[in-house]
C-alpha positions as CSV (number, residue, x, y, z in Angstrom):
1,X,-68.4,-71.4,22.8
2,X,-65.3,-74.8,22.3
3,X,-63.8,-74.5,25.4
4,X,-64.7,-73.5,29.1
5,X,-61.6,-72.7,30.0
6,X,-58.1,-70.9,28.6
7,X,-55.8,-73.7,28.6
8,X,-52.8,-71.4,30.5
9,X,-56.1,-71.3,33.6
10,X,-57.0,-74.4,34.7
11,X,-55.5,-74.9,37.9
12,X,-56.2,-77.5,41.1
13,X,-59.0,-75.8,42.5
14,X,-60.5,-77.1,38.9
15,X,-59.8,-80.9,40.0
16,X,-61.8,-83.5,39.1
17,X,-64.1,-81.3,36.9
18,X,-65.2,-82.4,33.5
19,X,-64.4,-79.0,31.0
20,X,-63.4,-78.2,27.7
21,X,-60.5,-76.8,26.4
22,X,-59.5,-76.2,22.4
23,X,-56.0,-74.7,20.3
24,X,-53.2,-75.5,19.1
25,X,-50.8,-78.5,19.6
26,X,-47.8,-77.7,20.6
27,X,-45.8,-81.1,21.3
28,X,-46.8,-84.7,22.0
29,X,-44.7,-87.7,23.4
30,X,-45.3,-90.9,22.4
31,X,-44.9,-93.4,25.8
32,X,-47.2,-96.3,24.3
33,X,-50.3,-96.9,25.8
34,X,-50.5,-93.1,27.8
35,X,-49.5,-90.4,24.7
36,X,-48.9,-86.6,26.2
37,X,-50.1,-83.7,24.7
38,X,-49.4,-79.9,25.7
39,X,-51.7,-78.0,24.3
40,X,-51.2,-74.2,23.7
41,X,-54.1,-71.4,22.9
42,X,-53.9,-67.6,24.1
43,X,-53.7,-67.7,27.5
44,X,-51.4,-70.8,28.1
45,X,-50.8,-74.6,27.8
46,X,-52.3,-78.0,29.4
47,X,-50.2,-81.3,29.2
48,X,-53.8,-83.8,28.4
49,X,-53.3,-87.4,28.4
50,X,-54.6,-89.5,26.3
51,X,-54.6,-93.9,28.2
52,X,-54.9,-96.8,25.8
53,X,-56.6,-98.6,28.4
54,X,-59.3,-95.8,28.7
55,X,-60.1,-94.9,25.5
56,X,-58.1,-96.8,22.7
57,X,-59.9,-94.7,19.9
58,X,-59.3,-91.6,21.4
59,X,-55.6,-92.6,22.1
60,X,-56.0,-93.8,18.3
61,X,-56.7,-90.4,16.7
62,X,-54.3,-88.8,18.9
63,X,-51.1,-90.7,17.5
64,X,-52.6,-88.9,14.2
65,X,-51.9,-85.7,15.3
66,X,-49.1,-83.2,15.1
67,X,-47.7,-79.9,16.4
68,X,-50.4,-76.5,14.7
69,X,-53.4,-79.1,14.5
70,X,-56.1,-77.3,15.9
71,X,-58.1,-79.8,18.6
72,X,-60.9,-79.5,21.0
73,X,-60.3,-81.9,24.1
74,X,-63.2,-82.7,26.6
75,X,-61.7,-84.2,29.6
76,X,-61.7,-84.3,33.9
77,X,-58.4,-82.1,35.6
78,X,-56.8,-84.6,37.8
79,X,-53.8,-83.6,40.1
80,X,-50.2,-84.7,38.6
81,X,-48.4,-87.5,40.1
82,X,-45.8,-86.7,42.8
83,X,-42.2,-85.9,41.0
84,X,-44.1,-85.0,37.1
85,X,-45.2,-81.3,38.5
86,X,-43.8,-78.3,36.0
87,X,-43.1,-75.6,38.2
88,X,-42.3,-73.8,35.7
89,X,-45.5,-73.3,34.3
90,X,-48.7,-72.1,35.6
91,X,-50.9,-75.2,35.4
92,X,-47.8,-77.6,36.3
93,X,-49.7,-79.4,39.0
94,X,-52.5,-80.1,37.1
95,X,-53.3,-82.6,33.6
96,X,-56.5,-83.2,31.7
97,X,-57.3,-86.7,31.4
98,X,-58.7,-86.9,28.1
99,X,-62.5,-88.3,27.5
100,X,-63.2,-87.1,24.0
101,X,-61.2,-85.7,21.2
102,X,-62.3,-83.7,18.2
103,X,-60.2,-82.5,14.9
104,X,-61.1,-79.1,14.2
105,X,-58.1,-78.4,11.7
106,X,-55.0,-80.6,11.1
107,X,-52.0,-77.7,9.5
108,X,-49.5,-78.6,7.5
109,X,-45.7,-79.1,8.9
110,X,-45.0,-75.5,9.9
111,X,-41.1,-74.1,8.0
112,X,-40.2,-73.5,12.3
113,X,-40.6,-74.4,15.1
114,X,-43.1,-72.0,16.9
115,X,-41.3,-71.4,20.1
116,X,-37.6,-71.4,18.5
117,X,-35.9,-68.2,19.4
118,X,-33.3,-68.7,16.6
119,X,-35.6,-68.9,13.7
120,X,-34.4,-66.7,10.7
121,X,-36.0,-62.9,10.5
122,X,-36.7,-63.2,7.0
123,X,-38.4,-66.6,7.6
124,X,-40.3,-65.4,10.6
125,X,-41.2,-61.8,8.9
126,X,-42.7,-64.1,5.9
127,X,-44.8,-66.4,7.9
128,X,-45.5,-63.7,10.7
129,X,-48.6,-65.3,11.5
130,X,-46.9,-68.1,12.7
131,X,-44.3,-65.9,14.2
132,X,-47.2,-64.1,16.1
133,X,-48.3,-67.6,18.2
134,X,-44.8,-67.3,20.0
135,X,-44.7,-67.4,24.0
136,X,-42.7,-64.4,23.4
137,X,-44.6,-62.6,20.4
138,X,-47.8,-62.8,21.9
139,X,-45.9,-61.9,25.8
140,X,-44.9,-58.5,23.9
141,X,-48.1,-57.6,21.7
142,X,-50.4,-57.6,25.2
143,X,-48.0,-55.6,26.7
144,X,-48.1,-53.6,24.0
145,X,-51.9,-53.6,24.4
146,X,-51.6,-52.7,28.5
147,X,-49.4,-49.8,28.1
148,X,-51.5,-48.1,25.1
149,X,-55.0,-48.7,27.5
150,X,-52.7,-47.5,30.5
151,X,-51.6,-43.8,28.5
152,X,-55.6,-43.4,27.9
153,X,-56.9,-43.7,31.1
154,X,-54.0,-41.6,32.4
155,X,-54.2,-38.5,30.0
156,X,-57.8,-39.2,30.4
157,X,-58.0,-38.9,34.2
158,X,-55.8,-35.9,34.0
159,X,-58.2,-34.0,31.2
160,X,-56.8,-34.8,28.0
161,X,-58.9,-34.9,25.5
162,X,-58.3,-38.5,23.0
163,X,-58.7,-36.2,18.7
164,X,-58.0,-38.4,15.7
165,X,-56.9,-36.6,12.9
166,X,-56.6,-37.4,9.2
167,X,-53.8,-40.1,7.4
168,X,-54.9,-38.4,4.3
169,X,-52.9,-34.8,4.4
170,X,-51.4,-32.1,2.1
171,X,-47.2,-32.5,1.6
172,X,-45.3,-30.5,3.9
173,X,-42.1,-30.6,5.2
174,X,-40.9,-32.3,8.6
175,X,-38.0,-33.0,8.1
176,X,-38.1,-36.8,6.3
177,X,-39.6,-37.4,3.0
178,X,-43.3,-37.9,2.8
179,X,-45.3,-41.3,1.1
180,X,-47.5,-40.1,-2.0
181,X,-50.9,-40.9,-2.4
182,X,-52.0,-39.9,-5.7
183,X,-55.8,-38.7,-6.0
184,X,-58.3,-40.7,-8.8
185,X,-61.4,-38.0,-7.7
186,X,-58.5,-34.9,-8.6
187,X,-55.8,-35.9,-11.3
188,X,-52.5,-35.0,-10.9
189,X,-53.0,-34.5,-7.3
190,X,-51.6,-36.3,-4.1
191,X,-52.3,-36.8,-0.6
192,X,-49.4,-37.5,1.5
193,X,-49.0,-39.4,4.7
194,X,-48.8,-37.9,8.2
195,X,-45.2,-37.6,9.1
196,X,-46.9,-36.3,12.3
197,X,-50.3,-34.6,13.6
198,X,-47.7,-31.3,14.0
199,X,-49.9,-28.6,12.7
200,X,-53.4,-30.3,13.3
201,X,-52.5,-30.5,16.7
202,X,-51.0,-26.9,17.0
203,X,-54.3,-25.7,15.1
204,X,-56.5,-27.9,17.9
205,X,-55.1,-25.8,20.8
206,X,-55.9,-22.7,18.9
207,X,-59.1,-23.9,18.4
208,X,-59.1,-24.2,22.9
209,X,-59.2,-27.8,23.8
210,X,-55.8,-27.0,26.0
211,X,-55.2,-30.9,26.7
212,X,-54.3,-32.7,23.6
213,X,-53.9,-36.3,22.8
214,X,-53.9,-39.3,20.4
215,X,-52.6,-42.3,19.6
216,X,-51.1,-41.9,16.0
217,X,-49.5,-43.2,13.3
218,X,-46.9,-41.7,11.7
219,X,-45.5,-42.3,8.2
220,X,-41.7,-41.0,7.7
221,X,-40.0,-42.6,3.8
222,X,-36.1,-42.5,5.3
223,X,-33.3,-45.2,5.5
224,X,-34.3,-47.5,8.0
225,X,-32.5,-49.1,11.3
226,X,-33.8,-51.5,14.2
227,X,-35.6,-48.4,15.7
228,X,-36.6,-47.7,12.4
229,X,-40.2,-48.4,10.4
230,X,-42.1,-46.4,7.7
231,X,-45.1,-45.8,10.1
232,X,-44.5,-46.0,13.6
233,X,-46.8,-45.1,16.4
234,X,-46.9,-42.2,19.1
235,X,-48.0,-40.8,21.8
236,X,-48.7,-37.3,20.4
237,X,-49.8,-34.8,22.8
238,X,-50.3,-31.2,23.5
239,X,-50.9,-28.8,25.8
240,X,-51.8,-24.7,26.0
241,X,-50.8,-22.2,28.1
242,X,-47.9,-24.0,28.9
243,X,-44.2,-23.6,29.9
244,X,-41.4,-26.2,29.0
245,X,-41.4,-27.7,32.5
246,X,-44.8,-28.3,32.7
247,X,-44.6,-30.6,28.8
248,X,-41.4,-32.1,31.0
249,X,-43.8,-33.0,34.4
250,X,-46.1,-34.6,32.2
251,X,-44.3,-36.5,30.3
252,X,-42.3,-37.6,33.7
253,X,-44.9,-38.7,35.7
254,X,-46.2,-40.4,33.1
255,X,-43.7,-42.1,32.1
256,X,-42.7,-43.0,35.8
257,X,-46.3,-44.5,36.6
258,X,-45.3,-47.1,33.3
259,X,-42.3,-47.7,35.0
260,X,-44.4,-48.5,37.9
261,X,-46.5,-50.6,36.6
262,X,-45.0,-52.3,33.9
263,X,-41.4,-53.2,34.9
264,X,-42.3,-52.5,39.2
265,X,-39.9,-49.4,39.4
266,X,-40.2,-46.8,41.0
267,X,-38.4,-44.3,38.9
268,X,-38.2,-41.1,40.6
269,X,-39.3,-37.6,38.8
270,X,-38.3,-35.5,38.7
271,X,-36.4,-36.5,35.7
272,X,-32.8,-35.8,35.7
273,X,-32.4,-32.7,32.8
274,X,-29.1,-32.4,30.4
275,X,-28.4,-29.4,27.9
276,X,-27.7,-30.4,24.6
277,X,-24.1,-29.3,24.6
278,X,-23.5,-31.3,28.1
279,X,-24.7,-34.5,26.9
280,X,-22.2,-34.1,23.6
281,X,-19.0,-33.0,26.1
282,X,-19.8,-35.9,28.5
283,X,-21.0,-38.6,26.0
284,X,-21.0,-37.6,22.4
285,X,-24.2,-37.8,21.7
286,X,-27.3,-36.3,22.4
287,X,-29.1,-40.0,23.8
288,X,-26.5,-41.0,26.4
289,X,-26.9,-44.1,28.4
290,X,-26.2,-43.2,32.0
291,X,-26.3,-47.0,33.6
292,X,-22.2,-46.7,33.4
293,X,-20.0,-44.2,33.7
294,X,-16.6,-43.7,31.7
295,X,-17.6,-39.9,31.0
296,X,-15.3,-38.3,28.5
297,X,-13.1,-35.8,29.5
298,X,-11.3,-32.4,27.2
299,X,-7.6,-33.5,27.6
300,X,-6.2,-30.3,25.5
301,X,-4.3,-28.6,28.8
302,X,-3.0,-31.4,29.5
303,X,-1.6,-32.8,26.9
304,X,-0.7,-29.6,24.7
305,X,2.8,-29.8,25.7
306,X,3.7,-33.1,24.3
307,X,5.9,-33.6,20.6
308,X,2.8,-35.6,19.1
309,X,2.4,-33.8,16.0
310,X,-1.6,-36.0,16.0
311,X,-2.3,-33.7,19.5
312,X,-0.2,-31.0,18.2
313,X,-2.0,-30.7,14.5
314,X,-5.4,-31.4,15.8
315,X,-5.1,-28.8,18.4
316,X,-3.7,-26.1,15.9
317,X,-6.2,-26.8,13.4
318,X,-8.9,-25.7,15.9
319,X,-9.7,-29.1,16.8
320,X,-9.3,-31.1,20.0
321,X,-8.1,-33.8,22.7
322,X,-10.4,-36.0,24.4
323,X,-10.9,-38.8,26.0
324,X,-12.3,-41.1,29.0
325,X,-11.3,-43.5,31.2
326,X,-12.1,-47.7,31.1
327,X,-11.9,-50.8,33.5
328,X,-9.2,-53.0,32.7
329,X,-10.0,-56.5,30.9
330,X,-8.8,-59.8,29.5
331,X,-9.9,-59.3,26.2
332,X,-7.7,-55.7,25.6
333,X,-5.2,-57.3,23.5
334,X,-3.0,-56.1,20.2
335,X,-5.9,-57.5,18.4
336,X,-8.4,-55.5,19.9
337,X,-6.9,-52.2,19.8
338,X,-6.1,-53.2,15.8
339,X,-10.0,-53.9,15.5
340,X,-11.3,-50.6,17.8
341,X,-9.2,-48.5,15.7
342,X,-10.3,-49.8,12.3
343,X,-13.5,-48.9,14.5
344,X,-13.2,-45.6,14.9
345,X,-11.6,-44.7,11.7
346,X,-14.9,-46.4,10.1
347,X,-16.6,-43.2,12.0
348,X,-14.7,-40.9,10.4
349,X,-12.1,-40.2,13.2
350,X,-8.5,-40.5,13.3
351,X,-7.9,-43.6,15.6
352,X,-7.4,-43.8,19.2
353,X,-4.4,-44.3,21.3
354,X,-4.5,-46.5,24.9
355,X,-2.2,-45.3,27.8
356,X,-2.3,-48.0,30.8
357,X,0.4,-48.2,33.9
358,X,1.6,-51.0,35.6
359,X,1.6,-50.0,39.3
360,X,0.1,-47.1,41.6
361,X,0.6,-43.7,40.2
362,X,3.3,-43.4,43.2
363,X,5.2,-45.9,42.8
364,X,5.6,-46.1,38.7
365,X,8.5,-45.7,35.9
366,X,8.7,-44.8,32.9
367,X,8.9,-48.4,31.8
368,X,5.4,-49.5,33.5
369,X,3.5,-47.0,31.3
370,X,2.0,-49.1,28.2
371,X,1.2,-46.8,25.2
372,X,1.8,-47.2,21.5
373,X,2.3,-42.9,21.5
374,X,4.9,-43.7,25.3
375,X,8.2,-41.9,23.6
376,X,6.3,-38.6,23.3
377,X,4.9,-38.8,27.1
378,X,6.5,-38.7,30.3
379,X,6.2,-39.9,33.9
380,X,5.2,-37.1,35.3
381,X,3.1,-36.0,32.7
382,X,1.7,-39.8,32.4
383,X,1.5,-39.2,36.5
384,X,-0.6,-35.9,36.1
385,X,-3.7,-37.9,33.5
386,X,-4.3,-40.2,35.7
387,X,-4.5,-38.3,39.0
388,X,-6.2,-35.8,36.7
389,X,-9.0,-38.6,35.9
390,X,-8.8,-40.9,39.6
391,X,-7.8,-43.6,38.5
392,X,-5.5,-45.6,39.3
393,X,-3.5,-48.9,37.0
394,X,-6.7,-51.1,36.9
395,X,-7.9,-48.6,34.4
396,X,-6.7,-47.7,30.6
397,X,-7.0,-44.3,29.7
398,X,-8.4,-44.4,25.6
399,X,-7.6,-41.1,24.2
400,X,-8.6,-39.0,20.1
401,X,-7.8,-36.4,18.6
402,X,-9.4,-34.8,15.2
403,X,-11.5,-32.1,14.1
404,X,-14.2,-31.9,17.8
405,X,-17.5,-33.1,16.5
406,X,-15.8,-35.9,15.2
407,X,-14.1,-36.8,18.0
408,X,-16.9,-36.3,20.5
409,X,-19.1,-38.7,18.2
410,X,-16.4,-41.3,17.8
411,X,-15.7,-41.9,21.4
412,X,-19.3,-41.5,22.0
413,X,-19.9,-44.6,20.2
414,X,-16.3,-46.3,21.4
415,X,-17.6,-45.6,25.1
416,X,-21.2,-47.9,24.2
417,X,-19.5,-50.2,22.3
418,X,-17.0,-51.1,25.5
419,X,-20.2,-50.7,28.0
420,X,-21.4,-53.7,26.0
421,X,-18.7,-56.1,25.8
422,X,-17.0,-55.4,29.0
423,X,-20.1,-55.9,30.4
424,X,-20.5,-52.4,32.4
425,X,-24.4,-52.0,32.0
426,X,-26.8,-52.7,34.7
427,X,-29.4,-54.3,32.4
428,X,-31.9,-53.6,35.5
429,X,-31.9,-49.7,34.9
430,X,-34.1,-47.6,33.5
431,X,-32.5,-44.1,33.5
432,X,-34.7,-42.0,31.7
433,X,-34.0,-38.2,31.3
434,X,-34.0,-35.1,29.6
435,X,-31.9,-33.6,26.7
436,X,-32.4,-29.9,26.6
437,X,-31.5,-26.4,25.3
438,X,-31.2,-27.6,21.2
439,X,-29.5,-25.4,19.1
440,X,-32.7,-24.1,17.2
441,X,-30.6,-24.2,13.7
442,X,-28.0,-26.8,12.4
443,X,-26.3,-25.5,9.5
444,X,-26.3,-27.4,6.0
445,X,-23.1,-27.7,4.8
446,X,-23.9,-29.7,1.6
447,X,-27.5,-27.3,0.4
448,X,-25.3,-24.4,2.1
449,X,-28.4,-23.4,4.3
450,X,-30.0,-23.1,7.4
451,X,-31.7,-25.8,8.5
452,X,-33.8,-26.5,12.0
453,X,-32.4,-28.9,14.5
454,X,-35.8,-30.6,15.3
455,X,-38.9,-29.0,13.3
456,X,-39.8,-25.3,12.1
457,X,-42.2,-25.1,14.3
458,X,-40.5,-24.9,17.4
459,X,-39.4,-21.5,19.0
460,X,-36.7,-20.2,20.3
461,X,-36.2,-18.9,24.6
462,X,-36.1,-15.5,25.6
463,X,-32.5,-15.7,26.6
464,X,-31.7,-15.9,22.4
465,X,-34.3,-15.2,20.4
466,X,-32.9,-12.4,19.7
467,X,-29.9,-13.5,17.6
468,X,-32.4,-14.4,15.1
469,X,-31.9,-11.8,13.0
470,X,-27.8,-11.6,13.0
471,X,-26.9,-14.6,14.5
472,X,-28.9,-18.1,14.0
473,X,-26.4,-20.6,15.1
474,X,-26.7,-18.9,18.6
475,X,-30.2,-19.4,19.1
476,X,-31.3,-21.8,21.6
477,X,-34.3,-23.6,21.1
478,X,-37.7,-24.5,23.5
479,X,-36.3,-28.1,22.6
480,X,-36.2,-31.5,24.6
481,X,-35.9,-35.2,24.1
482,X,-36.5,-37.6,26.2
483,X,-34.4,-40.3,26.3
484,X,-33.6,-43.5,28.3
485,X,-30.7,-45.9,28.3
486,X,-29.4,-44.7,25.5
487,X,-32.7,-44.8,23.6
488,X,-34.5,-41.6,22.4
489,X,-38.5,-42.4,22.9
490,X,-39.6,-38.7,21.7
491,X,-39.2,-35.4,21.8
492,X,-40.9,-32.4,21.7
493,X,-40.9,-28.1,22.1
494,X,-42.9,-25.1,23.4
495,X,-44.3,-24.2,19.9
496,X,-44.4,-21.2,18.2
497,X,-47.8,-19.6,18.4
498,X,-47.4,-15.8,17.3
499,X,-47.1,-15.1,13.5
500,X,-44.3,-13.1,12.8
501,X,-41.6,-15.6,15.2
502,X,-42.8,-18.5,13.1
503,X,-42.4,-16.4,9.5
504,X,-38.9,-15.1,10.7
505,X,-37.9,-19.1,11.1
506,X,-39.2,-20.1,7.7
507,X,-37.1,-17.1,6.1
508,X,-33.8,-18.2,7.8
509,X,-34.2,-21.7,6.9
510,X,-34.8,-20.9,2.6
511,X,-38.8,-20.4,2.5
512,X,-39.9,-18.1,0.2
513,X,-43.5,-16.8,0.4
514,X,-44.9,-18.6,-2.2
515,X,-43.5,-21.7,-0.1
516,X,-45.1,-20.6,3.3
517,X,-48.0,-20.2,1.9
518,X,-48.4,-22.8,0.2
519,X,-47.3,-25.5,3.3
520,X,-48.1,-23.2,6.7
521,X,-50.8,-20.9,5.2
522,X,-53.3,-22.8,7.1
523,X,-51.8,-23.1,9.8
524,X,-50.2,-19.2,10.4
525,X,-53.5,-17.6,9.1
526,X,-55.4,-19.6,12.8
527,X,-52.3,-17.6,14.3
528,X,-54.1,-14.5,13.6
529,X,-57.6,-15.6,15.6
530,X,-55.6,-16.0,19.4
531,X,-52.9,-18.7,19.2
532,X,-52.4,-19.2,23.1
533,X,-48.9,-20.6,23.8
534,X,-48.7,-24.1,23.7
535,X,-46.2,-26.9,23.5
536,X,-46.0,-31.2,23.5
537,X,-44.5,-34.2,22.5
538,X,-44.4,-37.1,20.1
539,X,-43.1,-40.0,21.7
540,X,-42.7,-43.4,20.0
541,X,-44.2,-46.3,21.8
542,X,-43.0,-48.7,19.4
543,X,-40.1,-48.1,21.3
544,X,-40.7,-47.7,24.9
545,X,-41.8,-50.9,25.4
546,X,-39.5,-52.4,23.3
547,X,-37.4,-50.7,25.9
548,X,-39.0,-51.9,28.3
549,X,-39.1,-55.7,27.0
550,X,-34.8,-55.2,26.5
551,X,-35.7,-56.6,23.0
552,X,-33.1,-55.0,20.0
553,X,-35.7,-54.3,17.3
554,X,-39.1,-52.1,17.1
555,X,-39.8,-55.5,15.1
556,X,-40.2,-56.9,17.6
557,X,-43.4,-55.5,19.2
558,X,-45.0,-54.8,16.2
559,X,-47.4,-57.1,14.9
560,X,-46.8,-56.8,10.7
561,X,-43.3,-55.2,10.7
562,X,-41.5,-54.2,7.7
563,X,-38.2,-55.5,6.8
564,X,-35.0,-53.0,6.7
565,X,-35.3,-51.9,3.3
566,X,-39.0,-51.1,3.9
567,X,-40.3,-54.6,2.5
568,X,-43.2,-56.5,3.7
569,X,-42.3,-60.1,3.4
570,X,-46.1,-61.5,3.9
571,X,-48.0,-59.9,1.7
572,X,-45.2,-58.8,-0.6
573,X,-45.6,-54.8,-0.8
574,X,-44.8,-52.9,-1.9
575,X,-45.9,-54.3,-5.6
576,X,-46.6,-53.3,-9.2
577,X,-50.1,-52.4,-9.9
578,X,-51.7,-53.3,-12.2
579,X,-52.3,-50.4,-15.3
580,X,-56.5,-50.1,-14.9
581,X,-55.5,-48.8,-11.4
582,X,-52.9,-46.4,-12.8
583,X,-54.8,-45.1,-15.3
584,X,-57.5,-44.5,-13.0
585,X,-55.0,-42.4,-11.6
586,X,-53.6,-40.9,-14.5
587,X,-50.1,-41.9,-13.1
588,X,-47.1,-43.3,-15.4
589,X,-44.1,-45.1,-13.9
590,X,-41.0,-43.8,-15.6
591,X,-39.5,-47.5,-16.4
592,X,-42.6,-47.2,-18.6
593,X,-41.7,-44.0,-20.5
594,X,-38.0,-44.6,-21.3
595,X,-39.0,-48.3,-22.6
596,X,-41.1,-46.8,-24.6
597,X,-38.4,-44.7,-26.4
């Protein structure tokens, strides 16, 4: 070995020992006869001292070294002099007095300083192998390793069996576009990369593996954002002979365990359960952040008697009037409200209306009310409104009117926006909850047909299953999402295990018999041989780690991620393949054919 100990592992117990260390030069400081060099490896950094008076040759060689050179140093561990200690690092009370220096490799000047957090992300991704040397990325990926290991150990102790499923599978619709792989052996035919192991894990339940899990790679060709990648990693688990609560219990106990181990927080179980309809009504979203209040209220009865046409027209057209109260903030200027209105309009809404008062409710007069629609409001109505919210003059009521879904969506986004801008969020909190009772179907207006809310394999609950025949919009599914701090960490359901019910769901969303047989034939056939009741979840590992670390983007917890345009800046993927490969795969580019014409 080139080193006896890691750079970050040397401490006061090693004083007066002669050791070898090796790593990358993190920084250096030339003080004339003394040269100080910080050496970094995967365990941390250590300060190395080159004394010209002790070894002038070593000092001269060390003077030529620059950042990111790879070196080996033999030296004697000494306690730092009083006043020169650095309590912020594990090796801050010792240093290594160099006796021998060996240069293992030189380095070009890096395109950025390794631990500079202000580097453009494009540059970071292009030189990812350098970015991964940073303290942040080392910490993030080590946490990822430890968390996945802990998940595997936990589930193993609960009698789950880890089973790998194939990456090359048949293309089946599961909500996003498939990534397609042409077959050389079968010209003109294609594999697909799995969006999830959904059908295979259900077959494993039919096969008698009653508790399965996998750290699975999933591939989805969809538009990207901060919390999406073309390929992501998920914890996939499935259980036989279970009801919905059994699946939720397994999930929440695991995540409570992980929170205790990696966050040092006791997250009580059971997690809160919020029905989908309630979540939309109170928070304007199915992934609510409950670290702050700002709950949305129905104001239709309170504001239906005004002469304000925006309110009246909304109600006349089966719309709604909703609002929430927010603490007053010095940022609430005219420009602030102009920007907030623009934000709402950009999200499809008509605008947002503030109402505030300058005195306590019992003391206000009409002139103490501040609102752009003051001429449509009377004193008693405003008093009643503030009493309804149970607030005083230190709060502002924000109101939105129009089509219900748009109003709730806009208020949900405004709610989150203001919570961040006004620092209303306790960043130390991790509020887990389950959103349950999703509709099984949603209507696709663009294609004029029903679509599965989550996926086609979720079962209807017993109370609404009879609506499958005549009113699919009323069917509630045994569907659930795990949410933490406004982030959807994963989804699950109790699956359909009866062929007749599964075929009925397929018919509602418009699959004919040939499509069903082609896409789902093996799964349906397996149901004919004794499929047990079963359910499970797919939980995003990348999102969980980024939530634990407080990272805004999952790219910062993935070793070699893609950009938001699905490009790999390091390797230059996707890329053009050569004509010989195309010939072997029997494929042509449409652009090539157009050019030939």
